[in-house]
All heavy atoms as an XYZ file, in Angstrom:
704
protein
N       3.220     27.486     25.029
C       1.779     27.336     25.034
C       1.253     26.948     23.654
O       0.296     26.224     23.550
C       1.139     28.641     25.516
C      -0.344     28.568     25.635
S      -0.794     28.375     27.332
C      -2.514     28.626     27.215
N       1.881     27.431     22.574
C       1.434     27.103     21.227
C       1.568     25.615     20.928
O       0.709     25.045     20.280
C       2.220     27.907     20.193
C       1.736     29.312     20.031
C       2.444     30.005     18.895
O       2.700     29.359     17.862
O       2.748     31.192     19.049
N       2.634     25.002     21.379
C       2.834     23.575     21.138
C       1.730     22.762     21.800
O       1.231     21.788     21.231
C       4.198     23.136     21.644
N       1.339     23.157     22.997
C       0.280     22.440     23.712
C      -1.061     22.605     22.981
O      -1.823     21.648     22.848
C       0.182     22.957     25.145
C      -0.638     22.095     26.049
C      -0.507     22.571     27.472
C      -0.992     21.485     28.395
N      -0.796     21.804     29.784
N      -1.341     23.808     22.493
C      -2.570     24.047     21.734
C      -2.586     23.228     20.445
O      -3.605     22.650     20.077
C      -2.719     25.530     21.388
C      -3.009     26.383     22.606
O      -3.505     25.831     23.611
O      -2.714     27.592     22.557
N      -1.459     23.196     19.777
C      -1.347     22.424     18.546
C      -1.572     20.942     18.807
O      -2.268     20.264     18.053
C       0.018     22.656     17.896
C       0.235     22.050     16.528
C      -0.782     22.593     15.536
C       1.638     22.337     16.043
N      -1.007     20.432     19.910
C      -1.194     19.024     20.271
C      -2.663     18.740     20.574
O      -3.209     17.726     20.155
C      -0.336     18.640     21.463
C      -0.468     17.164     21.817
C       0.294     16.813     23.062
C       0.189     15.374     23.458
N      -1.095     14.750     23.318
N      -3.329     19.650     21.288
C      -4.754     19.466     21.592
C      -5.589     19.452     20.324
O      -6.507     18.637     20.186
C      -5.248     20.566     22.537
C      -4.777     20.354     23.953
O      -4.469     19.236     24.357
N      -4.693     21.439     24.711
N      -5.281     20.336     19.379
C      -6.003     20.351     18.103
C      -5.788     19.041     17.341
O      -6.723     18.483     16.781
C      -5.554     21.532     17.253
C      -6.118     22.848     17.691
C      -5.660     23.955     16.757
C      -6.146     25.305     17.234
N      -5.681     26.389     16.362
N      -4.559     18.569     17.335
C      -4.253     17.319     16.634
C      -4.952     16.140     17.299
O      -5.466     15.255     16.614
C      -2.746     17.091     16.598
N      -4.976     16.114     18.616
C      -5.624     15.013     19.337
C      -7.129     14.984     19.119
O      -7.742     13.920     19.145
C      -5.322     15.102     20.836
C      -3.882     14.760     21.173
O      -3.203     14.154     20.311
O      -3.437     15.106     22.288
N      -7.727     16.139     18.909
C      -9.178     16.223     18.757
C      -9.630     16.364     17.310
O     -10.810     16.561     17.058
C      -9.713     17.406     19.584
C      -9.494     17.191     21.064
O      -9.673     16.092     21.568
N      -9.093     18.243     21.757
N      -8.718     16.275     16.373
C      -9.044     16.468     14.965
C      -9.978     15.387     14.437
O     -10.918     15.669     13.710
C      -7.769     16.513     14.116
C      -8.034     16.718     12.658
C      -8.466     17.940     12.184
C      -7.869     15.687     11.752
C      -8.731     18.147     10.844
C      -8.135     15.875     10.413
C      -8.557     17.106      9.956
N      -9.716     14.149     14.781
C     -10.507     13.018     14.293
C     -10.735     12.050     15.453
O     -10.191     10.948     15.467
C      -9.768     12.342     13.134
C     -10.615     11.314     12.426
O     -11.778     11.123     12.733
N     -10.012     10.635     11.462
N     -11.553     12.424     16.419
C     -11.685     11.597     17.626
C     -12.288     10.223     17.374
O     -12.027      9.282     18.124
C     -12.584     12.442     18.538
C     -13.289     13.387     17.640
C     -12.383     13.608     16.469
N     -13.096     10.064     16.319
C     -13.685      8.744     16.026
C     -12.740      7.853     15.229
O     -13.032      6.697     14.988
C     -15.001      8.903     15.253
C     -16.100      9.584     16.026
C     -16.072     11.090     15.823
O     -15.605     11.552     14.760
O     -16.510     11.808     16.733
N     -11.611      8.408     14.788
C     -10.621      7.684     13.978
C     -11.251      7.106     12.713
O     -10.983      5.981     12.329
C      -9.954      6.573     14.795
C      -9.275      7.075     16.018
N      -8.106      7.783     15.982
C      -9.622      6.986     17.332
C      -7.747      8.106     17.206
N      -8.656      7.649     18.051
N     -12.090      7.890     12.062
C     -12.730      7.451     10.831
C     -11.900      7.863      9.625
O     -11.243      8.894      9.633
C     -14.123      8.065     10.720
C     -15.069      7.537     11.777
C     -16.460      7.541     11.255
C     -17.372      7.009     12.325
N     -18.081      5.854     11.960
N     -11.958      7.030      8.591
C     -11.267      7.328      7.346
C     -12.060      8.350      6.546
O     -13.281      8.453      6.680
C     -11.109      6.059      6.508
C     -10.171      5.039      7.100
C      -8.725      5.472      7.081
O      -8.385      6.422      6.345
O      -7.931      4.882      7.809
N     -11.367      9.057      5.686
C     -12.028      9.999      4.797
C     -12.702      9.276      3.643
O     -12.537      8.061      3.468
N     -13.452     10.000      2.826
C     -14.200      9.348      1.746
C     -13.306      8.721      0.681
O     -13.655      7.679      0.122
C     -15.053     10.483      1.167
C     -14.406     11.747      1.613
C     -13.713     11.433      2.901
N     -12.157      9.323      0.392
C     -11.263      8.768     -0.632
C     -10.665      7.453     -0.147
O     -10.681      6.443     -0.867
C     -10.158      9.784     -0.995
C      -9.152      9.160     -1.952
C     -10.768     11.036     -1.606
N     -10.144      7.449      1.081
C      -9.556      6.217      1.624
C     -10.604      5.121      1.733
O     -10.331      3.957      1.438
C      -8.924      6.494      2.985
N     -11.812      5.474      2.149
C     -12.877      4.472      2.264
C     -13.215      3.864      0.913
O     -13.423      2.658      0.800
C     -14.124      5.096      2.882
O     -13.883      5.473      4.207
N     -13.267      4.700     -0.121
C     -13.574      4.196     -1.461
C     -12.476      3.260     -1.957
O     -12.757      2.197     -2.523
C     -13.755      5.357     -2.431
N     -11.212      3.642     -1.741
C     -10.093      2.797     -2.153
C     -10.115      1.474     -1.391
O      -9.958      0.404     -1.979
C      -8.752      3.534     -1.952
C      -8.643      4.697     -2.932
C      -7.571      2.583     -2.111
C      -7.491      5.629     -2.657
N     -10.329      1.540     -0.091
C     -10.338      0.328      0.720
C     -11.487     -0.599      0.358
O     -11.360     -1.823      0.436
C     -10.389      0.700      2.203
C      -9.097      1.324      2.675
C      -9.169      1.882      4.082
O     -10.229      1.770      4.725
O      -8.163      2.438      4.531
N     -12.609     -0.023     -0.067
C     -13.759     -0.843     -0.466
C     -13.382     -1.785     -1.604
O     -13.770     -2.945     -1.622
C     -14.908      0.065     -0.882
C     -16.133     -0.663     -1.347
C     -17.219      0.321     -1.756
C     -18.425     -0.404     -2.303
N     -19.456      0.531     -2.773
N     -12.592     -1.278     -2.551
C     -12.211     -2.079     -3.708
C     -10.960     -2.913     -3.467
O     -10.900     -4.061     -3.902
C     -12.038     -1.184     -4.937
C     -13.341     -0.566     -5.363
C     -13.624      0.765     -5.099
C     -14.320     -1.330     -5.998
C     -14.844      1.325     -5.465
C     -15.534     -0.780     -6.358
C     -15.788      0.541     -6.095
O     -16.994      1.084     -6.457
N      -9.963     -2.366     -2.792
C      -8.722     -3.122     -2.599
C      -8.910     -4.285     -1.640
O      -8.188     -5.272     -1.729
C      -7.581     -2.219     -2.081
O      -7.960     -1.624     -0.851
C      -7.213     -1.179     -3.094
N      -9.876     -4.194     -0.740
C     -10.088     -5.311      0.194
C     -10.630     -6.546     -0.522
O     -10.558     -7.654      0.007
C     -11.041     -4.896      1.311
O     -12.336     -4.674      0.807
N     -11.152     -6.378     -1.720
C     -11.669     -7.512     -2.488
C     -10.562     -8.283     -3.206
O     -10.775     -9.405     -3.650
C     -12.692     -7.023     -3.516
C     -13.929     -6.418     -2.883
C     -14.858     -5.878     -3.933
C     -16.036     -5.175     -3.287
N     -16.914     -4.561     -4.277
N      -9.383     -7.664     -3.333
C      -8.275     -8.320     -4.028
C      -7.605     -9.339     -3.110
O      -7.379     -9.055     -1.932
C      -7.240     -7.284     -4.470
C      -7.704     -6.240     -5.474
C      -6.628     -5.188     -5.666
C      -8.059     -6.890     -6.786
N      -7.271    -10.509     -3.634
C      -6.560    -11.485     -2.799
C      -5.130    -11.016     -2.523
O      -4.469    -10.421     -3.382
C      -6.564    -12.760     -3.648
C      -6.770    -12.294     -5.044
C      -7.540    -11.016     -4.969
N      -4.658    -11.282     -1.317
C      -3.310    -10.850     -0.930
C      -2.234    -11.520     -1.786
O      -1.174    -10.949     -2.014
C      -3.067    -11.164      0.546
O      -3.966    -10.430      1.335
N      -2.507    -12.724     -2.261
C      -1.547    -13.435     -3.111
C      -1.248    -12.673     -4.398
O      -0.162    -12.809     -4.955
C      -2.081    -14.822     -3.484
C      -2.045    -15.795     -2.341
O      -1.595    -15.413     -1.244
O      -2.468    -16.948     -2.532
N      -2.204    -11.889     -4.866
C      -2.020    -11.137     -6.102
C      -0.774    -10.258     -6.018
O       0.030    -10.214     -6.948
C      -3.249    -10.268     -6.373
C      -3.166     -9.326     -7.566
C      -3.354    -10.118     -8.856
C      -4.197     -8.243     -7.448
N      -0.586     -9.592     -4.894
C       0.548     -8.690     -4.737
C       1.856     -9.461     -4.606
O       2.890     -9.026     -5.111
C       0.327     -7.777     -3.532
C      -0.887     -6.905     -3.687
C      -2.076     -7.222     -3.066
C      -0.841     -5.775     -4.486
C      -3.188     -6.416     -3.220
C      -1.951     -4.963     -4.652
C      -3.132     -5.292     -4.012
N       1.821    -10.603     -3.950
C       3.019    -11.439     -3.830
C       3.444    -11.949     -5.199
O       4.628    -11.883     -5.560
C       2.765    -12.607     -2.873
C       3.920    -13.572     -2.670
C       5.130    -12.853     -2.096
C       3.498    -14.709     -1.763
N       2.498    -12.438     -5.985
C       2.818    -12.942     -7.314
C       3.280    -11.814     -8.235
O       4.169    -12.014     -9.073
C       1.638    -13.692     -7.924
C       1.457    -15.033     -7.282
C       0.424    -15.430     -6.504
C       2.360    -16.129     -7.350
N       0.638    -16.717     -6.074
C       1.807    -17.173     -6.582
C       3.583    -16.348     -7.975
C       2.435    -18.414     -6.425
C       4.210    -17.580     -7.821
C       3.634    -18.597     -7.060
N       2.708    -10.625     -8.080
C       3.155     -9.479     -8.885
C       4.603     -9.134     -8.550
O       5.407     -8.841     -9.453
C       2.244     -8.275     -8.638
N       4.958     -9.184     -7.276
C       6.338     -8.894     -6.864
C       7.290     -9.951     -7.415
O       8.344     -9.622     -7.976
C       6.432     -8.830     -5.345
N       6.930    -11.215     -7.263
C       7.788    -12.300     -7.762
C       7.900    -12.242     -9.290
O       8.988    -12.446     -9.848
C       7.255    -13.659     -7.312
C       7.354    -13.934     -5.813
C       6.621    -15.225     -5.451
C       8.794    -13.993     -5.369
N       6.793    -11.941     -9.953
C       6.813    -11.835    -11.414
C       7.693    -10.702    -11.892
O       8.447    -10.848    -12.864
N       7.642     -9.580    -11.205
C       8.482     -8.456    -11.620
C       9.959     -8.744    -11.366
O      10.820     -8.292    -12.124
C       8.049     -7.161    -10.942
O       8.152     -7.245     -9.553
N      10.254     -9.531    -10.334
C      11.654     -9.938    -10.114
C      12.126    -10.834    -11.255
O      13.253    -10.681    -11.742
C      11.803    -10.664     -8.778
C      11.765     -9.758     -7.584
S      12.119    -10.654     -6.069
C      10.535    -10.602     -5.284
N      11.265    -11.742    -11.679
C      11.620    -12.646    -12.772
C      11.807    -11.867    -14.081
O      12.762    -12.118    -14.829
C      10.541    -13.716    -12.939
N      10.917    -10.922    -14.345
C      11.040    -10.103    -15.558
C      12.321     -9.278    -15.507
O      13.048     -9.160    -16.508
C       9.800     -9.201    -15.736
C      10.023     -8.167    -16.822
C       8.571    -10.037    -16.043
N      12.623     -8.724    -14.344
C      13.847     -7.932    -14.192
C      15.090     -8.781    -14.445
O      16.008     -8.357    -15.144
C      13.909     -7.320    -12.795
O      15.103     -6.601    -12.622
N      15.105     -9.991    -13.887
C      16.249    -10.882    -14.104
C      16.375    -11.257    -15.580
O      17.492    -11.295    -16.127
C      16.097    -12.134    -13.248
N      15.252    -11.506    -16.225
C      15.264    -11.836    -17.648
C      15.805    -10.670    -18.474
O      16.626    -10.864    -19.382
C      13.843    -12.206    -18.132
O      13.368    -13.300    -17.355
C      13.830    -12.574    -19.602
N      15.353     -9.472    -18.164
C      15.850     -8.288    -18.877
C      17.346     -8.093    -18.651
O      18.074     -7.709    -19.561
C      15.076     -7.041    -18.439
C      13.632     -6.953    -18.925
C      12.887     -5.847    -18.190
C      13.586     -6.739    -20.429
N      17.803     -8.371    -17.446
C      19.235     -8.235    -17.139
C      20.042     -9.237    -17.967
O      21.098     -8.901    -18.514
C      19.457     -8.453    -15.639
C      20.857     -8.197    -15.183
C      21.181     -6.723    -15.213
C      22.538     -6.479    -14.581
N      23.012     -5.134    -14.826
N      19.551    -10.455    -18.072
C      20.222    -11.486    -18.873
C      20.263    -11.083    -20.347
O      21.234    -11.350    -21.045
C      19.522    -12.855    -18.697
C      19.767    -13.372    -17.270
C      19.985    -13.869    -19.724
C      18.908    -14.548    -16.882
N      19.202    -10.383    -20.785
C      19.126     -9.937    -22.174
C      19.929     -8.653    -22.406
O      19.856     -8.056    -23.481
C      17.662     -9.710    -22.567
C      16.826    -10.969    -22.569
S      15.059    -10.658    -22.752
C      14.997     -9.750    -24.274
N      20.688     -8.210    -21.387
C      21.532     -7.018    -21.465
C      20.726     -5.724    -21.641
O      21.210     -4.744    -22.182
C      22.557     -7.119    -22.607
C      23.418     -8.356    -22.565
C      24.497     -8.216    -21.534
C      25.478     -9.383    -21.716
N      25.925     -9.901    -20.454
N      19.498     -5.727    -21.183
C      18.661     -4.517    -21.192
C      18.677     -3.961    -19.768
O      17.700     -4.045    -19.030
C      17.246     -4.844    -21.654
C      17.196     -5.327    -23.083
C      15.785     -5.523    -23.555
C      15.804     -5.928    -25.017
N      14.477     -5.871    -25.611
N      19.818     -3.387    -19.417
C      20.068     -2.988    -18.034
C      19.117     -1.908    -17.526
O      18.638     -1.992    -16.387
C      21.513     -2.523    -17.871
C      22.509     -3.658    -18.045
O      22.095     -4.824    -17.929
O      23.690     -3.376    -18.294
N      18.836     -0.904    -18.319
C      17.954      0.171    -17.850
C      16.541     -0.336    -17.599
O      15.916      0.008    -16.590
C      17.944      1.333    -18.844
C      19.248      2.105    -18.856
C      19.213      3.290    -19.791
O      18.124      3.681    -20.263
O      20.298      3.845    -20.054
N      16.039     -1.171    -18.498
C      14.708     -1.736    -18.309
C      14.689     -2.669    -17.102
O      13.717     -2.692    -16.343
C      14.252     -2.499    -19.567
C      13.979     -1.603    -20.756
C      15.210     -1.345    -21.617
O      16.347     -1.617    -21.173
O      15.029     -0.836    -22.736
N      15.777     -3.425    -16.914
C      15.866     -4.342    -15.774
C      15.844     -3.566    -14.457
O      15.178     -3.983    -13.504
C      17.137     -5.176    -15.874
N      16.554     -2.449    -14.410
C      16.541     -1.631    -13.198
C      15.160     -1.037    -12.953
O      14.699     -0.966    -11.814
C      17.587     -0.526    -13.297
C      19.041     -0.973    -13.169
C      19.977      0.198    -13.462
C      19.305     -1.525    -11.787
N      14.498     -0.603    -14.004
C      13.162     -0.025    -13.865
C      12.183     -1.048    -13.303
O      11.498     -0.804    -12.307
C      12.684      0.499    -15.225
C      11.284      1.030    -15.206
C      10.988      2.197    -14.517
C      10.273      0.382    -15.882
C       9.692      2.699    -14.495
C       8.974      0.873    -15.871
C       8.686      2.033    -15.178
N      12.121     -2.212    -13.918
C      11.198     -3.261    -13.463
C      11.645     -3.818    -12.111
O      10.814     -4.204    -11.290
C      11.087     -4.384    -14.527
C      10.234     -5.536    -14.034
C      10.521     -3.821    -15.823
N      12.928     -3.807    -11.854
C      13.451     -4.318    -10.583
C      13.060     -3.482     -9.388
O      13.200     -3.930     -8.247
N      12.545     -2.286     -9.621
C      12.082     -1.445     -8.520
C      10.618     -1.693     -8.170
O      10.120     -1.156     -7.183
C      12.280      0.029     -8.881
C      13.740      0.408     -8.998
C      13.919      1.857     -9.380
O      13.100      2.697     -9.069
N      15.014      2.137    -10.068
N       9.930     -2.522     -8.909
C       8.515     -2.774     -8.672
C       8.204     -3.684     -7.486
O       7.153     -3.516     -6.862
C       7.863     -3.347     -9.917
C       7.850     -2.445    -11.112
C       8.301     -1.166    -11.186
C       7.375     -2.775    -12.405
N       8.139     -0.666    -12.450
C       7.570     -1.626    -13.230
C       6.817     -3.903    -12.973
C       7.200     -1.602    -14.561
C       6.453     -3.877    -14.305
C       6.638     -2.734    -15.088
N       9.029     -4.673     -7.151
C       8.627     -5.594     -6.080
C       8.319     -4.920     -4.740
O       7.328     -5.275     -4.093
C       9.818     -6.546     -5.944
C      10.453     -6.532     -7.290
C      10.266     -5.137     -7.793
N       9.118     -3.956     -4.320
C       8.866     -3.308     -3.024
C       7.498     -2.624     -2.981
O       6.744     -2.829     -2.021
C       9.985     -2.339     -2.685
N       7.130     -1.826     -3.992
C       5.781     -1.237     -3.949
C       4.672     -2.283     -3.977
O       3.657     -2.126     -3.295
C       5.724     -0.353     -5.193
C       7.145     -0.029     -5.489
C       7.933     -1.229     -5.068
N       4.863     -3.354     -4.763
C       3.848     -4.413     -4.773
C       3.689     -5.036     -3.391
O       2.572     -5.284     -2.936
C       4.196     -5.508     -5.791
C       3.897     -5.134     -7.222
C       4.808     -5.427     -8.225
C       2.718     -4.508     -7.582
C       4.543     -5.101     -9.547
C       2.446     -4.170     -8.891
C       3.361     -4.473     -9.877
N       4.808     -5.297     -2.719
C       4.738     -5.887     -1.387
C       4.128     -4.918     -0.378
O       3.368     -5.334      0.509
C       6.126     -6.353     -0.942
C       6.688     -7.526     -1.753
C       8.131     -7.800     -1.355
C       5.827     -8.768     -1.578
N       4.428     -3.633     -0.506
C       3.811     -2.642      0.371
C       2.308     -2.546      0.128
O       1.521     -2.435      1.078
C       4.459     -1.269      0.178
C       5.851     -1.128      0.777
C       6.479      0.189      0.333
C       5.797     -1.201      2.281
N       1.896     -2.601     -1.124
C       0.458     -2.607     -1.420
C      -0.212     -3.855     -0.858
O      -1.338     -3.799     -0.368
C       0.236     -2.519     -2.933
C       0.510     -1.162     -3.557
C       0.521     -1.268     -5.087
C      -0.501     -0.138     -3.103
N       0.488     -4.983     -0.927
C      -0.040     -6.211     -0.342
C      -0.187     -6.106      1.165
O      -1.171     -6.579      1.743
N       0.774     -5.483      1.804
C       0.693     -5.271      3.242
C      -0.473     -4.354      3.588
O      -1.237     -4.622      4.516
C       2.009     -4.687      3.753
C       2.109     -4.425      5.249
C       1.951     -5.726      6.022
C       3.445     -3.790      5.575
N      -0.628     -3.286      2.832
C      -1.763     -2.385      3.028
C      -3.072     -3.131      2.856
O      -4.007     -2.980      3.648
C      -1.676     -1.214      2.048
C      -2.849     -0.275      2.119
C      -2.928      0.676      3.118
C      -3.881     -0.343      1.192
C      -4.008      1.548      3.199
C      -4.958      0.514      1.259
C      -5.021      1.450      2.259
O      -6.095      2.296      2.329
N      -3.138     -3.953      1.819
C      -4.327     -4.755      1.556
C      -4.643     -5.661      2.745
O      -5.786     -5.780      3.163
C      -4.108     -5.583      0.286
C      -5.329     -6.372     -0.117
O      -6.448     -5.959      0.088
N      -5.091     -7.526     -0.699
N      -3.632     -6.285      3.300
C      -3.816     -7.190      4.435
C      -4.310     -6.419      5.661
O      -5.207     -6.876      6.375
C      -2.492     -7.896      4.744
C      -2.621     -9.053      5.655
C      -3.369    -10.154      4.973
C      -2.978    -11.480      5.568
N      -3.690    -12.574      4.934
N      -3.722     -5.256      5.911
C      -4.144     -4.444      7.051
C      -5.599     -3.995      6.884
O      -6.379     -4.026      7.841
C      -3.209     -3.220      7.223
C      -1.838     -3.684      7.686
C      -3.799     -2.216      8.199
C      -0.777     -2.603      7.650
N      -5.968     -3.608      5.670
C      -7.345     -3.197      5.411
C      -8.302     -4.350      5.687
O      -9.365     -4.169      6.286
C      -7.502     -2.696      3.956
C      -8.956     -2.588      3.554
C      -6.814     -1.361      3.798
N      -7.923     -5.547      5.283
C      -8.787     -6.702      5.513
C      -8.899     -7.043      6.993
O      -9.962     -7.423      7.470
C      -8.248     -7.920      4.755
C      -8.497     -7.847      3.281
C      -7.959     -9.086      2.613
C      -8.192     -9.038      1.131
N      -7.663    -10.206      0.454
N      -7.803     -6.941      7.730
C      -7.804     -7.317      9.146
C      -8.479     -6.271     10.031
O      -9.227     -6.630     10.922
C      -6.359     -7.548      9.632
C      -5.669     -8.719      8.962
C      -6.293    -10.050      9.321
O      -6.702    -10.210     10.493
O      -6.372    -10.914      8.444
N      -8.173     -5.005      9.809
C      -8.671     -3.982     10.726
C      -9.179     -2.755      9.988
O      -9.299     -1.699     10.579
C      -7.565     -3.571     11.678
N      -9.480     -2.928      8.726
C      -9.743     -1.778      7.883
C     -11.142     -1.240      7.874
O     -11.791     -1.114      8.899
N     -11.614     -0.987      6.661
C     -12.787     -0.154      6.466
C     -14.065     -0.747      7.042
O     -14.977     -0.027      7.383
C     -12.950      0.169      4.978
C     -13.638     -0.884      4.174
C     -14.974     -0.738      3.844
C     -12.968     -2.030      3.741
C     -15.616     -1.687      3.080
C     -13.610     -2.974      2.983
C     -14.939     -2.811      2.661
N     -14.192     -2.045      7.174
C     -15.421     -2.639      7.696
C     -15.680     -2.214      9.137
O     -16.807     -2.058      9.554
C     -15.356     -4.172      7.602
C     -15.483     -4.696      6.192
C     -16.822     -4.395      5.559
O     -17.838     -4.291      6.271
O     -16.854     -4.235      4.330
N     -14.609     -2.025      9.909
C     -14.759     -1.612     11.308
C     -15.069     -0.128     11.427
O     -15.425      0.339     12.493
C     -13.478     -1.925     12.098
C     -13.214     -3.403     12.178
O     -14.139     -4.201     12.093
N     -11.970     -3.783     12.336
N     -14.950      0.609     10.339
C     -15.141      2.058     10.351
C     -16.621      2.442     10.219
O     -16.965      3.578     10.426
C     -14.360      2.675      9.194
C     -13.449      3.779      9.646
O     -13.313      3.962     10.862
O     -12.875      4.445      8.770
N     -17.437      1.514      9.843
C     -18.853      1.831      9.575
C     -19.682      1.846     10.834
O     -19.400      1.348     11.823
C     -19.422      0.827      8.586
C     -18.770      0.969      7.232
C     -19.337     -0.007      6.270
C     -18.679      0.191      4.920
N     -19.123     -0.725      3.947
């Protein structure tokens, strides 16, 4: 019975599917950024990482080489916000 009650509480927690104030504020600003910005940031960090690797700065190359995935994920988030994001929440 507890599992069913918990499911009912979860289903009715946010019935309007509205974002909270923090997410809305972030989406207000990130939706203004062009999606290309994140793609170029990812490609640029790959180039910097490769350059550092060539310069035998392996630790720095590994550090910068981890940036492309987060940049691409932020770009995806940005795209989703623009397509179905905060404007539909108002």
